[in-house]
C-alpha positions in Angstrom: 178.0 -268.5 19.3 181.5 -267.5 19.3 182.1 -267.5 15.6 183.5 -264.4 14.0 181.6 -262.5 11.2 184.1 -263.8 8.6 183.6 -267.3 9.8 179.8 -267.0 9.4 180.2 -265.6 6.0 182.6 -268.4 5.0 179.9 -271.0 5.7 178.1 -269.6 2.6 179.5 -271.7 -0.3 179.0 -268.8 -2.8 180.8 -266.4 -0.5 183.5 -268.8 0.2 184.3 -269.5 -3.3 184.5 -265.9 -4.2 186.8 -265.2 -1.2 189.1 -268.0 -2.1 189.2 -266.8 -5.6 190.2 -263.3 -4.6 192.5 -264.3 -1.8 195.5 -264.6 -3.8 195.1 -261.2 -5.4 194.6 -259.6 -1.9 197.8 -261.2 -0.7 199.8 -259.8 -3.7 198.5 -256.4 -3.0 199.4 -256.7 0.7 202.9 -257.9 -0.2 203.4 -254.9 -2.6 202.3 -252.4 0.0 204.4 -254.1 2.7 207.5 -254.1 0.4 207.1 -250.4 -0.4 206.7 -249.5 3.2 209.7 -251.7 4.3 211.8 -249.8 1.8 210.2 -246.6 3.2 209.3 -245.2 -0.2 206.3 -243.4 -1.4 204.1 -244.5 -4.2 205.6 -241.6 -6.3 209.2 -243.0 -5.6 208.1 -246.4 -6.6 206.6 -244.9 -9.7 210.0 -243.3 -10.5 211.8 -246.5 -10.0 209.5 -248.7 -12.0 208.0 -246.5 -14.7 204.5 -247.3 -13.6 202.5 -244.1 -12.9 201.8 -243.1 -9.4 198.1 -243.3 -10.2 198.4 -246.9 -11.5 200.4 -247.8 -8.4 197.5 -246.5 -6.1 194.9 -248.3 -8.2 196.9 -251.6 -7.8 197.3 -251.0 -4.1 193.6 -250.3 -3.7 192.5 -253.3 -5.7 191.1 -251.2 -8.4 193.4 -252.4 -11.3 194.0 -255.4 -13.1 197.6 -255.2 -14.0 199.2 -257.4 -16.6 202.0 -260.0 -15.7 204.3 -257.6 -17.4 203.4 -254.7 -15.1 
C-alpha cells in the first residue's frame, strides 16, 4: 500500500479527532516561529519587544504552554 504513516493514523477516528482538534494550535505555533524568523529576530529579541519572557516564548513555540488570548 502506498499510504503514508500519517494517512494510516488518520484512518483511526480517535486519532483523527485529536489531530483535527490540535491542528489549529500547531498552525498558530508554526506562524509565530515563521514570523519571528522572517523578521530575523531571536526569542530574546521578541521577548524584549513584547514583554513576554524568553522562557515563555520558548514554551509557546514548543507547544508546552497554553497562553491566554491576552498573551
